[in-house]
C-alpha positions in Angstrom: 0.0 0.0 0.0 1.4 3.4 -1.0 2.2 5.8 2.0 0.6 9.4 2.0 -0.4 11.3 5.1 -3.7 10.1 6.5 -5.2 13.7 7.1 -4.6 15.2 3.5 -2.8 18.0 5.3 0.4 17.6 3.4 -0.2 20.2 0.7 1.1 23.3 2.4 -2.1 24.3 4.1 -1.3 26.8 7.0 -4.3 26.0 8.9 -6.4 28.9 7.6 -9.8 28.4 6.2 -10.0 28.7 2.5 -13.6 29.9 2.0 -13.6 29.3 -1.6 -12.9 25.6 -1.1 -15.6 25.4 1.5 -18.3 27.3 -0.5 -17.8 25.7 -4.1 -19.3 22.3 -3.2 -22.2 23.9 -1.3 -22.8 26.5 -4.2 -22.7 23.6 -6.5 -25.6 21.8 -4.7 -27.5 25.1 -4.4 -27.4 25.5 -8.3 -28.5 22.2 -8.8 -31.5 22.6 -6.7 -32.2 26.0 -8.4 -32.1 24.4 -11.8 -34.6 21.6 -10.6 -36.9 24.3 -9.4 -37.8 25.1 -12.9 -38.3 21.6 -13.9 -40.2 19.9 -11.1 -43.5 20.7 -9.4 -43.1 22.2 -5.9 -44.2 19.3 -4.1 -41.6 17.0 -5.8 -38.9 19.7 -5.5 -39.4 19.9 -1.8 -39.4 16.0 -1.5 -36.1 16.0 -3.5 -34.5 18.6 -1.1 -35.7 16.6 1.9 -34.4 13.2 0.3 -31.0 14.9 -0.5 -30.6 16.1 3.1 -31.7 12.7 4.6 -29.1 11.1 2.1 -26.3 13.3 3.9 -27.5 12.3 7.4 -26.8 8.7 8.4 -28.0 6.1 8.5 -30.4 6.5 5.3 -28.5 5.5 2.1 -29.5 5.5 -1.8 -30.9 1.9 -1.2 -33.7 3.7 0.9 -33.8 7.2 -0.6 -34.2 6.2 -4.2 -36.9 4.0 -3.8 -39.0 6.7 -1.8 -38.3 9.3 -4.6 -39.5 7.0 -7.4 -42.8 6.0 -5.5 -43.4 9.5 -5.0 -43.0 10.5 -8.7 -39.6 11.6 -9.1 -38.1 10.0 -12.4 -35.7 7.1 -11.7 -32.7 9.0 -13.5 -33.1 12.1 -11.6 -33.3 10.5 -8.3 -30.0 8.5 -9.2 -28.4 11.7 -10.8 -29.2 13.8 -7.7 -27.4 11.3 -5.1 -24.6 10.6 -7.6 -24.4 14.5 -7.5 -24.2 14.6 -4.0 -21.5 11.8 -3.7 -19.4 14.0 -6.1 -20.0 17.1 -4.1 -19.1 15.4 -0.9 -16.1 13.9 -2.2 -15.2 17.2 -3.3 -15.8 18.9 -0.2 -14.0 16.2 1.8 -10.8 16.4 -0.5 -10.5 20.2 -0.2 -11.4 20.5 3.5 -10.7 17.3 5.3 -8.3 18.8 7.9 -11.0 21.4 8.5 -13.9 18.6 8.9 -12.0 17.2 11.8 -11.9 20.5 13.6 -15.5 21.0 13.6 -17.0 20.5 17.2 -19.4 17.2 17.0 -18.8 16.9 13.5 -14.9 16.0 13.7 -15.6 13.0 16.4 -18.5 12.0 14.1 -16.0 11.7 11.3 -13.4 10.1 13.3 -15.7 7.4 14.2 -16.1 6.9 10.3 -12.3 6.8 10.3 -12.3 3.7 12.6 -15.1 2.2 10.7 -13.1 2.4 7.4 -10.1 0.9 9.1 -12.0 -2.0 10.2 -13.6 -2.5 6.7 -10.0 -2.5 5.3 -8.8 -5.1 7.9 -11.8 -7.4 6.9 -11.3 -7.0 3.3 -7.7 -7.0 2.4 -8.5 -7.2 -1.4 -9.2 -3.5 -1.3 -5.5 -2.6 -0.7 -4.4 -4.8 -3.8 -7.0 -3.3 -6.2 -7.4 0.0 -4.4 -8.9 1.8 -7.2 -11.5 -0.7 -8.2 -11.9 -1.5 -4.5 -12.8 2.0 -3.6 -15.3 2.4 -6.5 -17.2 -0.9 -5.2 -17.1 0.2 -1.6 -18.8 3.5 -2.8 -21.1 1.7 -5.1 -22.4 -1.0 -3.0 -24.4 -0.5 0.0 -21.8 -1.6 2.5 -22.2 -0.2 6.2 -20.7 3.4 6.3 -20.1 3.6 2.6 -20.4 6.9 0.8 -18.4 10.0 -0.1 -17.4 10.8 3.4 -16.0 7.4 4.5 -15.0 6.8 1.0 -12.7 9.8 1.3 -11.2 8.4 4.4 -10.6 4.8 3.2 -9.1 6.4 -0.1 -6.5 7.9 2.0 -5.9 5.0 4.1 -5.0 3.2 0.8 -2.7 6.0 -0.1 -4.8 7.5 -2.8 -4.3 11.2 -4.1 -7.2 13.7 -3.8 -7.8 13.3 -7.8 -7.9 9.4 -7.5 -10.3 9.4 -4.5 -12.7 12.0 -6.0 -12.6 10.1 -9.2 -13.5 6.8 -7.4 -16.3 8.3 -5.5 -17.6 10.0 -8.7 -17.6 6.6 -10.5 -18.8 4.6 -7.9 -21.8 7.0 -7.0 -23.0 6.9 -10.5 -22.7 3.2 -10.6 -24.5 2.6 -7.3 -27.2 5.2 -8.0 -28.2 4.4 -11.3 -28.2 0.6 -10.7 -30.5 0.9 -7.8 -32.7 3.2 -9.8 -32.9 1.0 -12.7 -33.8 -2.0 -10.7 -36.3 0.0 -8.7 -37.9 1.2 -11.7 -37.9 -2.2 -13.1 -39.8 -3.6 -10.1 -42.3 -0.5 -10.2 -43.1 -1.5 -13.7 -44.0 -5.1 -12.5 -46.3 -4.0 -10.0 -50.0 -4.0 -11.3 -51.2 -0.4 -12.0 -53.8 0.9 -9.3 -51.7 -0.6 -6.4 -51.5 1.9 -3.5 -48.6 3.7 -2.3 -48.4 1.8 1.0 -48.6 -1.5 -0.9 -45.8 -0.7 -3.1 -43.8 0.7 -0.4 -44.4 -2.5 1.6 -43.0 -4.6 -1.3 -39.9 -2.6 -1.3 -39.4 -2.8 2.4 -39.7 -6.5 2.0 -37.2 -6.8 -0.7 -34.8 -4.4 1.1 -35.2 -6.4 4.3 -34.3 -9.7 2.7 -31.2 -8.1 0.9 -30.1 -6.7 4.2 -30.5 -9.9 6.0 -28.5 -11.8 3.3 -25.8 -9.1 3.5 -25.7 -9.4 7.4 -25.7 -13.3 7.2 -22.8 -12.9 4.7 -20.8 -10.4 6.9 -21.1 -12.6 9.9 -19.9 -15.6 8.0 -16.8 -13.6 6.8 -16.2 -12.5 10.4 -16.5 -16.1 11.6 -13.9 -17.2 9.0 -11.5 -14.4 9.8 
């Protein structure tokens, strides 16, 4: 594994806050929502905003957010693009402001816990270190516990990757993961007979999600037992 300082503080940063680096990812998200305002009904726009906020705050992931968006009438491709865009913006923010994030009260300790989660994930899956680029894409794309742009940035640094490499992996993984789930959910929606109520459709998705979660948990426990 290549060795690079874990905290991404090795680029000559003197500790001062670069407000441009802080604001650009936030402004990109604001610009995206402003554009969507002209193309979506007010109710769907508010739902999209709420789902994007929910995606940022754990424990909800794209496997939960995307089905809800699609069931509420948001096009599958827009739901997928919105979350993939959030992954890109989050990865960009972490690449530019990682040392700053660790200094923020409450958020810093929260990120530090994800650092520990990322280290545990790597210890259990050494193949990530051998296939670091593809492995990080898979980590972001697949619904692992704690995966996403924040922990993905931490894991990328643990693997000795540069900021550009990590941001590329997060962007590619976000696109693959979001669009794969959205396409699958859209296919399932088309299989459900027309006229089926919202709650019945939601129950179907919850059952499918629960089954997948149980299978993943069983696989994880088996891997831990073998280790």
